[in-house]
C-alpha positions in Angstrom: 7.2 -11.6 19.7 10.2 -11.5 21.9 11.9 -8.9 19.8 9.5 -6.3 21.2 11.7 -5.9 24.3 14.4 -4.4 22.1 12.2 -1.8 20.5 12.3 1.8 21.6 9.4 2.9 24.1 10.0 6.6 23.1 10.9 7.0 19.4 8.3 6.7 16.6 8.2 3.1 15.4 7.9 2.2 11.7 7.0 -1.4 10.8 7.2 -2.5 7.2 6.9 -6.0 5.7 5.3 -8.0 3.1 1.5 -8.9 3.1 0.6 -11.4 5.9 3.9 -11.1 7.8 2.4 -10.3 11.1 3.0 -6.5 11.0 -0.4 -5.5 12.5 0.0 -7.9 15.5 3.4 -6.4 16.3 1.9 -2.8 16.0 -0.9 -3.8 18.3 1.5 -5.2 20.9 3.7 -1.9 20.8 0.5 0.3 20.9 -0.8 -1.6 24.1 2.7 -1.5 25.7 3.5 2.1 25.1 0.2 3.9 24.6 0.8 4.4 21.0 -1.6 5.2 18.1 -1.4 2.6 15.3 -1.1 4.6 12.0 -2.0 2.8 8.7 0.7 2.8 6.0 -1.0 0.6 3.5 -2.5 2.1 0.3 -5.4 -0.2 0.1 -6.4 -0.2 3.8 -7.4 3.3 3.5 -10.5 2.6 1.5 -13.7 2.0 3.3 -15.1 -0.6 1.0 -12.4 -3.0 2.0 -12.1 -4.2 5.6 -11.9 -7.9 5.1 -10.1 -8.2 1.7 -7.5 -5.6 2.6 -6.8 -7.3 6.1 -7.7 -4.0 7.9 -7.6 -4.4 11.7 -10.9 -5.8 13.1 -13.5 -3.7 14.9 -12.3 -5.4 18.1 -8.7 -4.4 17.4 -9.7 -0.9 16.7 -11.6 -0.8 20.0 -8.7 -2.3 22.0 -6.1 0.4 20.9 -6.3 3.7 18.9 -6.1 3.3 15.2 -5.9 6.0 12.5 -6.1 6.4 8.7 -7.9 3.2 8.2 -11.0 2.9 5.9 -11.5 6.6 5.8 -11.5 7.2 2.0 -14.2 6.7 -0.4 -13.8 4.7 -3.6 -13.6 7.7 -5.9 -11.9 10.2 -3.6 -8.6 11.4 -4.8 -5.9 10.2 -2.4 -2.1 10.4 -2.8 1.1 10.0 -0.9 0.9 13.7 -0.2 -2.5 13.4 1.3 -1.2 10.6 3.5 1.7 12.6 4.7 -0.4 15.6 5.6 -2.7 13.3 7.6 0.1 11.6 9.4 1.6 14.9 10.4 -1.4 15.5 12.5 -0.7 12.5 14.8 3.0 13.1 15.5 2.5 15.0 18.7 1.5 11.6 20.2 3.6 8.3 20.4 2.9 6.4 17.2 3.6 3.1 15.4 3.3 3.4 11.8 2.6 0.1 10.1 2.0 -1.2 6.5 3.3 -2.7 3.3 3.3 0.4 1.0 7.0 1.2 0.6 6.3 4.5 -1.2 4.6 5.8 1.9 7.6 5.0 4.1 10.2 6.4 1.7 8.2 9.7 1.5 7.9 9.8 5.3 11.6 9.2 5.9 13.2 10.7 2.8 10.8 13.5 1.8 8.4 14.0 -1.1 8.2 16.3 -4.1 5.2 18.5 -4.1 3.9 17.5 -7.5 0.5 19.1 -8.6 -2.5 16.8 -8.6 -3.5 15.4 -12.0 -6.8 17.0 -13.3 -9.6 14.5 -13.8 -9.8 15.1 -17.6 -6.1 14.3 -18.1 -6.5 11.2 -15.9 -9.4 10.1 -18.1 -7.1 10.7 -21.2 -4.4 8.7 -19.7 -6.8 5.9 -18.8 -8.1 5.8 -22.3 -4.7 5.7 -23.9 -3.6 2.9 -21.5 -6.6 0.9 -22.3 -6.3 1.3 -26.1 -2.5 1.3 -26.6 -1.1 -0.4 -23.4 1.2 1.3 -20.9 4.3 0.8 -23.1 3.0 3.6 -25.3 3.0 5.9 -22.3 6.5 4.7 -21.2 7.9 5.5 -24.8 6.8 9.2 -24.2 8.6 9.8 -20.9 11.8 11.8 -20.6 14.8 9.6 -20.4 15.6 10.5 -16.7 12.2 9.4 -15.6 12.1 6.3 -17.8 15.3 5.2 -16.3 14.3 5.7 -12.7 10.7 4.4 -12.4 9.5 0.8 -12.1 9.1 0.1 -15.8 6.9 -3.0 -15.1 4.4 -1.1 -13.0 1.6 0.3 -15.3 0.3 2.6 -12.5 3.6 4.1 -12.0 4.2 4.6 -15.6 0.9 6.2 -16.2 1.4 8.5 -13.2 4.8 9.6 -14.6 3.1 10.3 -18.0 0.4 12.3 -16.4 2.9 14.5 -14.4 4.8 15.1 -17.6 1.8 15.9 -19.6 0.3 18.3 -16.9 3.4 20.2 -16.0 5.8 19.9 -18.9 8.5 18.5 -16.6 9.4 14.9 -16.0 8.7 13.1 -12.8 12.4 12.6 -12.1 12.9 16.5 -12.3 10.2 16.9 -9.6 11.5 14.2 -7.5 15.0 15.9 -7.6 13.3 18.7 -5.7 12.2 16.7 -2.8 11.4 18.6 0.3 12.5 17.7 3.9 11.4 14.4 5.5 8.6 14.5 8.1 10.4 11.7 10.0 14.0 11.4 9.1 15.3 7.9 9.3 17.7 8.9 12.2 14.8 9.9 14.4 12.7 6.7 14.3 13.0 3.0 15.1 12.5 1.5 11.7 11.8 -2.3 11.6 11.2 -4.6 8.5 9.8 -8.0 8.8 11.4 -10.7 6.7 9.8 -14.0 7.4 10.8 -17.3 5.9 9.2 -17.5 2.3 7.7 -20.9 2.7 6.1 -19.8 6.0 4.7 -16.7 4.5 3.3 -18.6 1.4 1.4 -21.0 3.7 0.1 -18.1 5.8 -1.1 -16.3 2.7 -3.0 -19.3 1.7 -4.7 -19.8 5.1 -5.4 -16.1 5.4 -7.3 -15.9 2.1 -9.4 -18.9 3.2 -10.2 -17.0 6.4 -11.1 -13.9 4.5 -13.6 -15.9 2.6 -15.1 -17.2 5.9 -15.2 -13.6 7.2 -17.3 -12.3 4.3 -14.7 -11.3 1.5 -17.0 -12.5 -1.2 -20.0 -10.4 0.2 -17.6 -7.4 0.3 -16.7 -7.7 -3.3 -20.3 -8.3 -4.2 -21.2 -4.9 -2.5 -18.5 -3.2 -4.6 -19.3 -4.9 -7.9 -21.9 -2.2 -9.1 -19.1 0.3 -9.0 -16.3 -1.9 -10.2 -13.7 -0.2 -12.4 -10.5 -2.2 -12.6 -8.4 0.8 -13.4 -9.2 2.6 -10.1 -6.8 2.6 -7.2 -9.3 0.9 -4.8 -9.8 -2.0 -7.3 -6.2 -3.1 -6.8 -7.1 -5.0 -3.6 -5.4 -8.4 -3.9 -8.0 -11.0 -4.7 -10.8 -8.5 -5.7 -10.3 -9.0 -9.6 -10.5 -12.7 -9.1 -13.6 -12.7 -7.0 -15.2 -10.3 -9.4 -14.6 -12.7 -12.2 -16.3 -15.4 -10.0 -19.3 -13.3 -9.3 -19.6 -12.6 -12.9 -19.7 -16.2 -13.7 -16.5 -16.2 -15.6 -14.7 -18.7 -13.3 -15.7 -21.0 -10.4 -14.8 -20.1 -6.8 -12.1 -22.6 -6.5 -10.3 -21.2 -9.5 -10.8 -17.7 -8.2 -9.3 -18.7 -4.7 -6.3 -20.3 -6.3 -5.7 -17.3 -8.6 -6.1 -14.8 -5.7 -3.8 -16.8 -3.6 -1.1 -16.8 -6.4 -1.6 -13.1 -6.8 -1.0 -12.5 -3.1 2.2 -14.5 -3.2 3.4 -12.6 -6.3 2.6 -9.3 -4.6 4.5 -10.4 -1.4 7.5 -11.3 -3.6 7.4 -7.8 -5.3 7.2 -6.3 -1.8 10.3 -8.3 -0.5 12.2 -7.2 -3.5 11.4 -3.5 -2.9 12.1 -3.9 0.9 15.6 -5.5 0.2 16.5 -2.6 -2.2 15.2 0.3 -0.2 15.3 -0.7 3.4 18.8 -2.1 3.8 19.4 0.0 6.9 16.0 -0.9 8.7 16.4 -3.5 11.5 15.3 -6.8 10.3 13.0 -9.3 12.2 12.6 -12.7 10.7 
């Protein structure tokens, strides 16, 4: 990518973008050029069970340049944005390129994060049960007005998290967020880049990439995870995993699963583009 010549050799570099947009390739190029460590900012690439399906860097890529925070979390280990920020802090004495598609990680990194207490397992189980029985709209209806107005009301996981915080602390999530601490890497101190490729190009690339994932063993990866499958868990949100689980259980044929997974990937990329447009207007755009 010719745009690399204009990217700082000294400042920490952040690279955001939708799935399949070429973020990892650009990060690898910068790491090789500048001696940087590639730091993961993707909430699914942290899980050890997903290398192929989450499009984690290959073993060859990891051997070529230093990588960190990839595949280091077990399926049922608690892991939050706060965990990620604390781990990132340990690498900032070195030149880094931080790359991924999880916007919440980047906003916490550059804008700060409220220190919200961790949800107790018993409360999480209660929230899971209520969401399964009543739907997330029931949890949304119980949120304080400020939080309900601020969160993504179409994201069940975010709604549940807000409900858990309110139930655990007696304070709404919005109240906690209003007491956000200082940013670890303020926007003014970094080179912040967002990839915005052509939508038709990206959709075609998503289709090709999922076919490649199958060739590289994605179905075997899902088969290995099947005994522990729990669709409500964070690790189970890997795009394509629910569809391949349905195929392995005999509910749909493989072609139907691939079509559904490809559509889910495109819809996910669309949601990412919307988030990036609204929250990363000041980031330098690369088409």
